[in-house]
C-alpha positions as CSV (number, residue, x, y, z in Angstrom):
1,M,-4.1,-0.1,-2.9
2,S,-1.2,-2.0,-4.3
3,K,-0.5,-5.5,-3.0
4,K,3.3,-4.6,-2.8
5,N,4.7,-3.6,0.6
6,V,4.7,0.2,1.0
7,R,8.1,1.4,2.3
8,L,7.5,4.9,3.7
9,I,4.2,6.5,4.7
10,L,3.5,10.1,6.0
11,V,0.4,10.3,8.2
12,L,-1.3,13.7,8.6
13,P,-3.8,13.8,11.5
14,D,-6.8,16.0,12.2
15,M,-6.4,19.5,10.7
16,H,-9.9,21.0,11.4
17,S,-9.7,23.6,8.5
18,P,-10.0,26.5,8.5
19,W,-8.3,26.3,11.9
20,I,-5.1,24.6,10.6
21,N,-1.7,25.0,12.3
22,W,0.2,25.9,9.1
23,A,3.5,26.0,10.8
24,A,3.0,22.3,11.8
25,V,1.8,21.4,8.3
26,N,4.8,23.2,6.8
27,M,7.0,21.0,8.9
28,A,5.3,17.9,7.6
29,H,5.7,19.2,4.1
30,K,9.4,19.8,4.7
31,W,9.7,16.2,5.9
32,A,7.9,15.0,2.7
33,K,10.2,17.0,0.4
34,K,13.2,15.6,2.1
35,H,12.2,11.9,2.5
36,K,9.7,11.5,-0.5
37,P,7.2,9.1,1.1
38,D,5.5,6.5,-1.1
39,L,2.1,7.3,0.4
40,V,0.5,10.2,2.3
41,V,-2.6,9.5,4.4
42,Q,-4.8,12.2,6.0
43,L,-6.7,10.6,8.9
44,G,-10.0,12.6,8.7
45,D,-11.3,15.7,10.4
46,L,-9.8,17.6,7.4
47,A,-12.6,20.2,8.0
48,D,-13.9,21.3,11.4
49,Q,-17.4,22.4,10.2
50,K,-17.9,24.4,13.4
51,A,-20.8,26.2,11.9
52,W,-22.8,23.0,11.7
53,S,-21.9,21.7,15.2
54,R,-24.7,20.6,17.5
55,W,-23.0,22.7,20.2
56,P,-24.6,26.1,20.9
57,T,-23.6,28.7,18.3
58,D,-21.0,31.2,19.4
59,P,-22.1,34.7,18.2
60,D,-18.4,35.5,17.6
61,D,-17.9,32.7,15.1
62,P,-17.5,33.3,11.4
63,S,-20.6,32.8,9.3
64,P,-21.1,29.4,7.6
65,H,-20.3,31.0,4.3
66,S,-17.1,32.5,5.6
67,E,-16.0,29.3,7.2
68,F,-16.7,27.3,4.0
69,E,-14.8,29.8,1.8
70,A,-11.8,29.8,4.1
71,F,-11.9,25.9,4.0
72,I,-11.8,26.0,0.2
73,Q,-8.8,28.3,0.2
74,D,-7.0,26.0,2.7
75,M,-7.6,23.0,0.5
76,H,-6.1,24.6,-2.5
77,K,-3.1,25.5,-0.5
78,L,-2.9,22.0,1.0
79,N,-3.2,20.4,-2.5
80,K,-0.2,22.3,-3.7
81,M,1.8,20.8,-0.8
82,F,0.4,17.3,-1.1
83,P,-0.9,16.7,-4.6
84,K,-1.3,13.0,-3.9
85,M,-3.1,11.9,-0.7
86,H,-5.6,9.4,0.6
87,I,-8.2,11.1,2.9
88,L,-10.3,9.4,5.5
89,T,-13.7,10.7,6.8
90,G,-13.8,12.0,10.4
91,N,-16.7,12.8,12.6
92,H,-16.3,16.5,12.0
93,D,-16.3,16.0,8.3
94,L,-19.8,14.6,8.7
95,R,-21.3,17.5,10.7
96,L,-23.0,19.1,7.7
97,R,-24.5,15.9,6.5
98,S,-25.7,15.1,10.0
99,R,-27.5,18.4,10.2
100,A,-29.0,17.9,6.7
101,A,-30.3,14.5,7.7
102,E,-31.9,15.9,10.8
103,S,-33.7,18.4,8.5
104,K,-34.9,15.5,6.3
105,V,-32.7,16.5,3.4
106,P,-32.1,13.5,1.1
107,G,-28.5,12.6,0.7
108,R,-28.7,12.7,-3.1
109,M,-29.4,16.5,-2.9
110,L,-26.0,17.2,-1.3
111,K,-22.7,17.4,-3.0
112,T,-19.9,15.2,-1.6
113,I,-16.6,16.7,-0.6
114,Q,-15.1,15.0,-3.7
115,D,-17.5,17.0,-5.9
116,V,-16.5,20.2,-4.2
117,L,-12.8,19.5,-4.3
118,P,-12.1,17.6,-7.5
119,F,-8.3,17.3,-7.1
120,K,-7.2,14.4,-9.3
121,G,-4.5,13.2,-6.9
122,W,-6.7,13.1,-3.8
123,V,-8.4,9.7,-3.1
124,W,-11.4,10.1,-0.8
125,H,-12.5,7.3,1.5
126,L,-16.1,8.4,1.9
127,D,-17.9,5.1,2.2
128,P,-17.5,3.6,5.7
129,R,-17.0,0.2,4.0
130,D,-14.0,1.5,2.1
131,K,-11.2,0.4,4.4
132,L,-7.7,1.7,3.8
133,I,-5.5,-1.3,4.5
134,V,-1.8,-0.9,3.5
135,P,0.7,-3.8,3.3
136,T,4.2,-3.3,4.8
137,A,7.2,-5.4,5.6
138,R,5.9,-5.8,9.1
139,G,2.3,-6.6,8.5
140,K,-0.8,-4.8,7.3
141,I,-1.8,-1.4,8.6
142,L,-5.5,-0.4,9.0
143,F,-5.9,3.4,8.9
144,V,-9.0,4.7,10.7
145,H,-10.1,8.1,11.9
146,G,-10.6,6.7,15.4
147,D,-14.2,7.2,16.4
148,E,-15.6,4.2,14.6
149,D,-15.0,1.6,17.4
150,G,-14.5,1.8,21.2
151,G,-11.2,1.1,22.8
152,T,-7.6,2.2,22.3
153,P,-5.7,1.7,19.0
154,I,-3.7,-1.2,20.5
155,Q,-6.9,-2.9,21.8
156,K,-8.3,-2.7,18.2
157,A,-5.0,-4.0,16.8
158,V,-5.0,-7.1,19.0
159,Q,-8.7,-7.7,18.3
160,L,-8.4,-7.3,14.6
161,G,-4.9,-8.8,14.2
162,V,-3.6,-5.8,12.2
163,N,-1.6,-2.7,13.0
164,I,-3.8,0.3,13.7
165,C,-3.0,4.0,12.9
166,Q,-5.6,6.6,13.9
167,G,-6.3,10.2,14.7
168,H,-9.4,11.7,16.4
169,T,-8.1,11.8,20.0
170,H,-5.5,14.5,19.3
171,R,-3.2,12.4,21.5
172,C,0.1,10.8,20.5
173,S,1.1,7.3,21.4
174,V,2.8,4.2,19.9
175,V,2.0,0.9,21.8
176,T,3.1,-2.6,20.8
177,R,1.7,-6.0,21.9
178,Q,2.7,-9.6,21.3
179,T,-0.1,-11.9,20.2
180,L,0.1,-15.6,19.7
181,D,2.0,-15.5,16.5
182,K,3.1,-11.9,15.8
183,F,3.6,-8.4,17.1
184,V,1.0,-5.7,16.4
185,W,1.0,-2.0,17.2
186,G,-1.5,0.8,17.7
187,M,-0.7,4.5,17.0
188,E,-2.4,7.8,17.8
189,C,-1.0,10.6,15.6
190,G,-2.0,13.8,17.4
191,H,-3.3,16.7,15.4
192,L,-2.3,19.6,13.1
193,M,-4.8,22.1,14.5
194,D,-4.3,25.6,15.8
195,V,-4.9,25.1,19.5
196,E,-5.1,28.8,20.0
197,S,-8.2,29.0,17.8
198,K,-11.8,29.2,18.9
199,A,-12.4,25.7,17.4
200,A,-10.1,24.3,20.1
201,D,-11.8,26.0,23.1
202,Y,-13.4,22.8,24.1
203,A,-10.0,21.3,25.1
204,A,-8.6,24.4,26.9
205,R,-9.6,23.1,30.4
206,K,-8.2,19.6,30.0
207,S,-5.2,18.9,32.2
208,V,-3.3,17.0,29.4
209,G,-2.9,19.1,26.3
210,M,-3.3,18.0,22.7
211,A,-0.2,16.7,20.8
212,C,0.6,18.6,17.7
213,G,2.6,16.6,15.2
214,F,2.4,13.9,12.5
215,G,3.1,10.2,12.0
216,V,5.8,8.4,9.9
217,I,5.8,4.7,9.2
218,K,9.0,3.3,7.8
219,F,9.1,-0.4,6.7
220,G,6.1,-1.0,8.9
221,V,7.6,0.7,12.0
222,P,5.6,3.7,13.4
223,Y,7.2,6.9,14.6
224,W,5.6,10.1,15.9
225,I,7.2,13.5,15.1
226,P,6.3,16.5,17.3
227,A,5.7,19.7,15.3
228,D,8.0,21.7,17.6
229,G,10.0,23.4,14.9
230,G,13.0,20.9,15.2
231,D,14.8,19.4,12.3
232,V,13.1,16.8,10.2
């Protein structure tokens, strides 16, 4: 990343392709065309990889081949909307590799997602040591998927001394704290998943629903925008 402060950032949370909420993604795309962000970040769980989950297989699910082909089609559509984007690795993105490792398949025998989707403008953060840290007018922001460490985003922000922007939880929140010498914030960016799909069945019985929307960071200040069809 550049050492210069980044002015405007669009943050796209968990999409879980091929179960994407395209109406919500279209709203984020509309915002991007209007405001022209300097940076677009996707927080991981770009794919759901339901076929390779450790949970019991649902006989009504699409086949692994069908799910993968639908994912590829989704990515070509998404790339046309956001031709330049940084993409983190989520826990769902690792399902296939986890199942392969359980079957003693060497990692070198598997293609990376970057091999499968060689879009020139997409920057993949596949190595866990590859941290996406972005400078802004109000301090550095560390972008994470959210499953890497315990605690809330603001707890991580206070501990690490940088602002934290994450996905994973499918919740929305922006919380600030004052430390000894500065303010820090932690942000949860919700999701861009179709909550009516079978992939979201696990959350159907939860009392608090999932927050569909996306994040915007302007001059280092975080905002969360609900994908409710309103004006952007």
